[in-house]
KEKE-3310 file (N, C-alpha, C; in steps of 0.2 Angstrom, whole numbers, plus 5000, padded with zeros to 4 digits):
npx = (4827:4839:4853:4861:4878:4887:4899:4914:4922:4935:4942:4943:4949:4962:4966:4967:4977:4988:4989:4994:5006:5014:5015:5024:5035:5039:5041:5052:5061:5063:5069:5081:5088:5090:5099:5110:5121:5127:5131:5140:5150:5154:5159:5170:5177:5182:5189:5200:5205:5210:5220:5228:5229:5233:5224:5220:5208:5191:5178:5169:5160:5160:5155:5162:5159:5166:5176:5183:5179:5178:5181:5178:5185:5184:5195:5208:5225:5239:5246:5237:5232:5219:5212:5208:5205:5207:5201:5204:5191:5195:5204:5217:5216:5222:5228:5225:5230:5225:5229:5216:5218:5225:5218:5202:5187:5173:5162:5166:5167:5154:5149:5155:5149:5136:5137:5140:5131:5118:5109:5094:5093:5105:5111:5122:5138:5154:5171:5183:5192:5199:5204:5217:5218:5214:5197:5182:5166:5151:5135:5119:5103:5097:5088:5079:5076:5085:5097:5114:5132:5147:5164:5177:5193:5203:5213:5213:5201:5197:5188:5186:5178:5162:5145:5130:5113:5108)
npy = (5148:5139:5143:5137:5135:5138:5128:5134:5136:5139:5136:5122:5121:5126:5116:5106:5111:5112:5098:5093:5100:5095:5081:5083:5090:5078:5068:5074:5075:5062:5058:5066:5060:5048:5049:5055:5046:5043:5056:5060:5050:5054:5067:5063:5056:5065:5073:5063:5061:5073:5074:5062:5057:5068:5076:5090:5095:5089:5081:5071:5057:5041:5024:5008:4991:4977:4963:4971:4987:5003:5020:5030:5043:5055:5068:5081:5081:5087:5092:5095:5084:5073:5062:5046:5043:5029:5024:5014:5009:5004:5006:5011:5018:5015:5020:5021:5029:5032:5037:5045:5043:5031:5020:5012:5021:5025:5026:5017:5006:5003:5002:4991:4980:4982:4978:4965:4958:4965:4973:4975:4985:4996:4997:5001:5008:5007:5012:5002:4990:4974:4959:4965:4973:4987:4990:4990:4989:4984:4984:4977:4973:4960:4954:4946:4951:4948:4950:4955:4955:4962:4962:4972:4974:4988:4994:4989:4984:4971:4955:4951:4945:4938:4937:4931:4930:4932)
npz = (5109:5100:5091:5077:5073:5058:5050:5047:5032:5030:5041:5040:5028:5032:5041:5032:5025:5034:5037:5025:5023:5035:5030:5020:5026:5034:5024:5017:5028:5030:5019:5020:5031:5027:5016:5023:5027:5014:5010:5021:5018:5005:5008:5016:5008:4999:5007:5010:4997:4993:5003:5005:4991:4984:4977:4967:4963:4965:4958:4956:4964:4969:4975:4977:4981:4982:4985:4994:5000:4992:4991:4976:4968:4957:4949:4947:4947:4955:4944:4936:4928:4923:4934:4943:4960:4969:4986:4998:5010:5022:5038:5036:5024:5011:4996:4978:4963:4947:4931:4921:4907:4906:4904:4899:4895:4905:4897:4886:4892:4895:4883:4878:4887:4882:4869:4870:4879:4878:4888:4897:4906:4913:4929:4937:4934:4939:4946:4953:4962:4960:4963:4966:4954:4945:4940:4930:4936:4930:4932:4929:4922:4913:4899:4904:4915:4925:4938:4934:4933:4926:4926:4921:4915:4918:4912:4898:4895:4895:4899:4916:4925:4925:4930:4928:4928:4942)
capx = (4829:4846:4855:4867:4883:4889:4906:4918:4926:4942:4945:4944:4954:4968:4967:4970:4984:4993:4991:4998:5012:5017:5017:5029:5040:5040:5045:5058:5065:5065:5075:5087:5091:5091:5104:5115:5128:5131:5134:5145:5155:5157:5164:5175:5182:5184:5195:5205:5207:5215:5226:5231:5230:5235:5221:5219:5201:5187:5173:5164:5162:5156:5157:5163:5159:5168:5178:5184:5175:5183:5178:5181:5185:5187:5197:5214:5231:5242:5249:5231:5231:5214:5214:5204:5208:5202:5203:5200:5187:5198:5207:5223:5215:5227:5225:5227:5228:5227:5227:5210:5220:5229:5212:5196:5183:5166:5158:5169:5165:5147:5148:5157:5144:5130:5137:5140:5126:5112:5106:5088:5094:5112:5110:5128:5145:5159:5177:5184:5198:5197:5211:5223:5218:5209:5192:5176:5161:5145:5130:5114:5098:5097:5082:5075:5076:5089:5104:5120:5138:5154:5170:5182:5200:5202:5219:5212:5194:5196:5183:5189:5173:5155:5140:5124:5106:5108)
capy = (5144:5139:5145:5133:5138:5136:5127:5138:5131:5142:5132:5115:5122:5127:5110:5102:5113:5109:5091:5092:5103:5090:5076:5086:5089:5071:5065:5078:5073:5055:5057:5069:5056:5041:5052:5057:5042:5044:5063:5059:5046:5059:5072:5060:5054:5071:5075:5059:5062:5079:5074:5056:5056:5075:5079:5098:5097:5084:5082:5066:5052:5034:5019:5001:4987:4971:4960:4976:4994:5009:5027:5032:5050:5058:5074:5082:5079:5094:5093:5096:5078:5070:5055:5043:5040:5024:5025:5009:5011:5002:5012:5014:5021:5014:5025:5021:5034:5031:5043:5043:5042:5025:5015:5013:5026:5022:5025:5011:4999:5001:5000:4983:4976:4983:4974:4958:4956:4968:4972:4980:4992:4996:5000:5006:5007:5011:5010:4998:4986:4966:4955:4970:4977:4993:4987:4994:4984:4986:4980:4977:4968:4956:4954:4942:4955:4945:4954:4953:4960:4961:4965:4973:4976:4995:4995:4987:4982:4963:4953:4947:4941:4939:4934:4931:4928:4930)
capz = (5104:5099:5084:5075:5070:5052:5051:5042:5027:5031:5047:5036:5023:5036:5044:5027:5022:5039:5037:5019:5025:5039:5026:5015:5030:5036:5018:5016:5034:5030:5014:5022:5035:5023:5012:5027:5026:5008:5010:5025:5014:5000:5011:5019:5002:4995:5011:5009:4990:4993:5008:5003:4984:4982:4971:4967:4962:4965:4953:4956:4969:4968:4980:4975:4985:4980:4991:4998:4998:4990:4988:4970:4967:4950:4950:4944:4951:4956:4938:4931:4925:4926:4938:4948:4966:4973:4992:5002:5016:5029:5043:5033:5018:5006:4989:4972:4959:4940:4926:4917:4900:4906:4903:4895:4899:4907:4890:4882:4896:4895:4876:4878:4890:4878:4862:4871:4883:4877:4895:4896:4909:4917:4935:4940:4931:4945:4945:4959:4962:4960:4964:4965:4948:4944:4935:4929:4937:4927:4935:4924:4921:4907:4895:4908:4921:4931:4939:4931:4934:4922:4929:4915:4916:4917:4907:4891:4894:4894:4904:4921:4928:4923:4934:4925:4930:4949)
cpx = (4837:4848:4861:4871:4885:4896:4909:4922:4934:4945:4947:4950:4961:4970:4970:4977:4989:4995:4996:5005:5017:5019:5023:5036:5042:5044:5051:5063:5068:5071:5081:5091:5093:5098:5110:5122:5131:5134:5141:5152:5158:5162:5170:5180:5185:5190:5201:5208:5212:5221:5230:5233:5233:5231:5220:5212:5198:5181:5167:5166:5157:5158:5157:5163:5160:5170:5180:5180:5180:5178:5182:5180:5188:5189:5204:5219:5234:5245:5243:5230:5224:5215:5208:5207:5203:5205:5199:5197:5190:5201:5213:5222:5220:5224:5229:5225:5230:5225:5220:5212:5223:5224:5207:5191:5177:5161:5160:5167:5158:5145:5150:5152:5137:5130:5138:5134:5119:5108:5099:5089:5101:5110:5116:5134:5150:5165:5178:5191:5196:5203:5217:5223:5213:5204:5186:5171:5154:5140:5123:5108:5097:5090:5077:5073:5079:5096:5110:5126:5143:5158:5175:5188:5200:5207:5217:5205:5192:5192:5187:5185:5166:5150:5133:5118:5106:5101)
cpy = (5145:5139:5140:5136:5135:5134:5131:5135:5134:5138:5124:5116:5122:5120:5105:5104:5111:5102:5090:5094:5098:5084:5078:5086:5082:5068:5068:5075:5066:5054:5061:5064:5049:5044:5053:5053:5043:5051:5062:5056:5050:5064:5069:5058:5059:5074:5071:5060:5068:5079:5068:5055:5063:5077:5086:5099:5090:5085:5077:5060:5046:5029:5012:4997:4979:4967:4965:4982:4999:5014:5029:5040:5053:5065:5075:5082:5087:5096:5094:5090:5075:5063:5053:5041:5035:5023:5019:5011:5009:5007:5014:5019:5021:5017:5023:5026:5032:5037:5040:5040:5035:5019:5016:5018:5022:5021:5018:5005:4998:4999:4992:4978:4977:4978:4967:4955:4959:4969:4976:4985:4991:5000:5004:5003:5011:5008:5006:4994:4978:4963:4960:4974:4982:4989:4992:4988:4988:4981:4982:4972:4966:4957:4950:4945:4952:4950:4951:4958:4957:4965:4966:4976:4984:4997:4993:4984:4974:4961:4949:4943:4943:4934:4936:4928:4927:4930)
cpz = (5102:5092:5083:5071:5063:5053:5046:5038:5028:5035:5043:5032:5026:5039:5039:5025:5028:5039:5030:5020:5030:5035:5022:5020:5033:5030:5017:5022:5033:5025:5016:5026:5031:5018:5016:5026:5020:5007:5015:5022:5009:5003:5014:5014:4999:5000:5010:5002:4990:4997:5006:4995:4981:4977:4973:4967:4963:4961:4954:4961:4967:4974:4976:4981:4982:4986:4996:4996:4997:4989:4982:4969:4961:4952:4945:4949:4952:4950:4933:4926:4928:4928:4941:4954:4969:4981:4996:5009:5023:5033:5040:5028:5013:4999:4984:4967:4952:4936:4922:4909:4900:4905:4900:4899:4900:4901:4886:4885:4895:4887:4875:4881:4886:4872:4865:4874:4882:4883:4893:4901:4913:4924:4938:4935:4936:4944:4952:4958:4964:4959:4962:4959:4948:4939:4935:4931:4934:4930:4931:4925:4914:4904:4900:4915:4927:4932:4937:4932:4928:4925:4922:4917:4914:4911:4899:4890:4894:4900:4909:4925:4925:4927:4931:4928:4938:4952)
residu = (MET:ARG:VAL:GLN:ARG:LYS:ARG:ARG:PRO:GLU:ARG:LEU:ILE:MET:ILE:ILE:LEU:ILE:ALA:ILE:LEU:ALA:VAL:ILE:VAL:ALA:ALA:TYR:GLY:THR:LEU:TRP:VAL:ALA:GLN:ARG:PRO:MET:HIS:THR:ALA:GLN:LYS:ASN:ALA:TYR:SER:LEU:ALA:THR:SER:LYS:ALA:LYS:LEU:LYS:THR:THR:THR:ALA:PHE:SER:GLN:TYR:ASN:GLY:THR:GLU:SER:TYR:TYR:VAL:VAL:THR:GLY:THR:SER:SER:LYS:ASN:VAL:PRO:VAL:TYR:ALA:LEU:ILE:ASN:THR:ASN:LYS:SER:HIS:GLN:THR:THR:VAL:VAL:LYS:GLN:SER:SER:GLY:ILE:THR:ARG:THR:LYS:ALA:LEU:LYS:THR:VAL:TRP:SER:LYS:ARG:ASN:PRO:SER:LYS:VAL:ILE:LYS:ALA:THR:LEU:GLY:LYS:TYR:ASP:GLY:GLU:VAL:VAL:TRP:GLU:ILE:THR:TYR:LEU:ASN:GLN:LYS:LYS:ALA:LEU:CYS:TYR:GLU:VAL:LEU:GLN:TYR:SER:ASN:GLY:SER:GLN:LEU:LYS:SER:ILE:ILE:ASN:ILE)
# end
Protein backbone atom coordinates (compact mmCIF):
# COMPACT_ATOMS: atom_id res chain seq x y z
CA MET A 1 0.00 0.00 0.00
CA ARG A 2 1.25 3.37 -0.96
CA VAL A 3 1.21 6.28 1.47
CA GLN A 4 0.48 9.69 0.08
CA ARG A 5 2.60 12.50 1.34
CA LYS A 6 0.99 15.71 2.37
CA ARG A 7 2.35 18.82 0.74
CA ARG A 8 4.01 20.96 3.25
CA PRO A 9 2.57 24.46 3.48
CA GLU A 10 5.98 25.76 4.51
CA ARG A 11 7.37 24.92 1.09
CA LEU A 12 4.54 26.77 -0.69
CA ILE A 13 4.97 29.80 1.57
CA MET A 14 8.71 29.82 0.86
CA ILE A 15 8.11 29.75 -2.91
CA ILE A 16 5.63 32.64 -2.65
CA LEU A 17 8.04 34.71 -0.54
CA ILE A 18 10.88 34.11 -3.00
CA ALA A 19 8.61 35.16 -5.89
CA ILE A 20 7.59 38.35 -4.06
CA LEU A 21 11.23 39.13 -3.27
CA ALA A 22 12.17 38.61 -6.93
CA VAL A 23 9.45 41.05 -8.04
CA ILE A 24 10.62 43.67 -5.52
CA VAL A 25 14.27 43.32 -6.60
CA ALA A 26 13.28 43.56 -10.28
CA ALA A 27 11.19 46.69 -9.67
CA TYR A 28 13.96 48.35 -7.65
CA GLY A 29 16.53 47.48 -10.30
CA THR A 30 14.36 48.93 -13.05
CA LEU A 31 13.86 52.17 -11.13
CA TRP A 32 17.57 52.42 -10.39
CA VAL A 33 18.49 51.97 -14.05
CA ALA A 34 15.84 54.51 -15.11
CA GLN A 35 17.13 57.14 -12.65
CA ARG A 36 20.81 56.67 -13.46
CA PRO A 37 20.97 59.25 -16.31
CA MET A 38 19.44 61.94 -14.09
CA HIS A 39 21.82 61.14 -11.23
CA THR A 40 24.76 61.26 -13.64
CA ALA A 41 23.56 64.63 -15.00
CA GLN A 42 23.18 66.00 -11.47
CA LYS A 43 26.66 64.85 -10.45
CA ASN A 44 28.12 66.37 -13.63
CA ALA A 45 26.21 69.64 -13.07
CA TYR A 46 27.42 69.96 -9.47
CA SER A 47 30.99 69.36 -10.61
CA LEU A 48 30.71 71.98 -13.39
CA ALA A 49 29.05 74.47 -11.02
CA THR A 50 31.92 74.29 -8.56
CA SER A 51 34.63 74.43 -11.23
CA LYS A 52 33.20 76.81 -13.88
CA ALA A 53 30.77 78.93 -11.87
CA LYS A 54 32.94 78.87 -8.72
CA LEU A 55 30.05 77.87 -6.47
CA LYS A 56 31.06 77.14 -2.89
CA THR A 57 27.96 75.08 -2.11
CA THR A 58 25.32 73.42 -4.28
CA THR A 59 21.83 72.81 -2.95
CA ALA A 60 19.51 71.99 -5.86
CA PHE A 61 19.56 70.79 -9.45
CA SER A 62 17.11 70.98 -12.33
CA GLN A 63 17.27 70.63 -16.06
CA TYR A 64 15.88 73.05 -18.67
CA ASN A 65 15.22 71.94 -22.24
CA GLY A 66 14.36 74.84 -24.52
CA THR A 67 16.11 75.65 -27.79
CA GLU A 68 19.23 74.61 -25.88
CA SER A 69 19.54 72.44 -22.79
CA TYR A 70 20.85 73.73 -19.48
CA TYR A 71 21.73 72.31 -16.11
CA VAL A 72 20.50 74.71 -13.44
CA VAL A 73 22.27 74.54 -10.10
CA THR A 74 21.21 76.48 -7.03
CA GLY A 75 23.93 77.32 -4.55
CA THR A 76 26.10 79.99 -3.02
CA SER A 77 29.06 81.83 -4.50
CA SER A 78 32.46 82.06 -2.86
CA LYS A 79 31.20 85.27 -1.22
CA ASN A 80 28.19 83.43 0.30
CA VAL A 81 25.74 85.08 -2.11
CA PRO A 82 22.78 82.87 -3.13
CA VAL A 83 23.02 82.30 -6.90
CA TYR A 84 21.78 80.20 -9.79
CA ALA A 85 24.29 78.73 -12.24
CA LEU A 86 22.93 77.97 -15.72
CA ILE A 87 25.32 75.60 -17.48
CA ASN A 88 24.82 74.93 -21.17
CA THR A 89 24.98 71.17 -21.77
CA ASN A 90 26.99 71.56 -24.99
CA LYS A 91 30.68 70.67 -25.05
CA SER A 92 31.95 74.12 -24.03
CA HIS A 93 29.62 74.28 -20.97
CA GLN A 94 29.07 78.04 -21.21
CA THR A 95 27.97 79.15 -17.76
CA THR A 96 25.77 82.05 -16.66
CA VAL A 97 25.61 82.93 -12.97
CA VAL A 98 22.80 85.13 -11.69
CA LYS A 99 22.12 86.31 -8.15
CA GLN A 100 18.88 85.00 -6.73
CA SER A 101 18.10 88.52 -5.53
CA SER A 102 18.37 89.99 -9.06
CA GLY A 103 15.13 88.42 -10.29
CA ILE A 104 11.74 87.13 -9.29
CA THR A 105 11.48 84.02 -7.15
CA ARG A 106 10.04 80.71 -8.27
CA THR A 107 7.09 81.36 -5.97
CA LYS A 108 6.37 84.75 -7.55
CA ALA A 109 6.60 83.23 -11.04
CA LEU A 110 4.12 80.54 -10.03
CA LYS A 111 1.77 83.11 -8.47
CA THR A 112 1.86 85.10 -11.72
CA VAL A 113 0.82 82.05 -13.73
CA TRP A 114 -1.84 81.05 -11.17
CA SER A 115 -3.39 84.52 -11.24
CA LYS A 116 -3.42 84.78 -15.05
CA ARG A 117 -4.20 81.19 -16.11
CA ASN A 118 -5.63 79.33 -13.09
CA PRO A 119 -4.01 75.98 -14.02
CA SER A 120 -5.43 72.71 -12.75
CA LYS A 121 -1.90 71.38 -12.11
CA VAL A 122 1.61 72.81 -12.35
CA ILE A 123 3.97 70.19 -13.74
CA LYS A 124 7.30 71.99 -13.58
CA ALA A 125 8.79 75.40 -12.90
CA THR A 126 12.42 75.74 -13.87
CA LEU A 127 14.96 78.40 -14.65
CA GLY A 128 16.51 78.46 -18.12
CA LYS A 129 17.58 80.68 -21.00
CA TYR A 130 15.34 81.81 -23.83
CA ASP A 131 16.66 84.11 -26.58
CA GLY A 132 19.73 84.83 -24.46
CA GLU A 133 17.70 85.92 -21.42
CA VAL A 134 17.34 84.11 -18.11
CA VAL A 135 13.71 82.99 -17.74
CA TRP A 136 11.32 80.99 -15.62
CA GLU A 137 9.52 78.34 -17.65
CA ILE A 138 6.30 77.13 -16.07
CA THR A 139 4.74 73.97 -17.51
CA TYR A 140 1.17 73.27 -16.46
CA LEU A 141 -2.17 71.71 -17.33
CA ASN A 142 -5.08 74.09 -17.82
CA GLN A 143 -8.66 73.41 -16.72
CA LYS A 144 -9.26 71.39 -19.91
CA LYS A 145 -6.19 69.23 -19.03
CA ALA A 146 -4.28 70.57 -22.05
CA LEU A 147 -0.52 71.14 -21.74
CA CYS A 148 0.59 74.79 -21.56
CA TYR A 149 3.82 76.78 -21.13
CA GLU A 150 4.53 80.25 -19.80
CA VAL A 151 7.96 81.80 -20.18
CA LEU A 152 8.55 84.72 -17.80
CA GLN A 153 11.53 87.03 -17.77
CA TYR A 154 13.63 86.36 -14.67
CA SER A 155 14.54 89.99 -14.03
CA ASN A 156 11.00 91.41 -13.83
CA GLY A 157 8.44 88.62 -14.39
CA SER A 158 7.13 89.94 -17.70
CA GLN A 159 5.72 87.37 -20.10
CA LEU A 160 7.99 86.53 -23.02
CA LYS A 161 6.13 83.55 -24.47
CA SER A 162 2.91 81.67 -23.88
CA ILE A 163 1.85 78.39 -25.45
CA ILE A 164 -1.63 77.25 -24.56
CA ASN A 165 -3.61 74.07 -25.35
CA ILE A 166 -0.93 71.84 -26.82
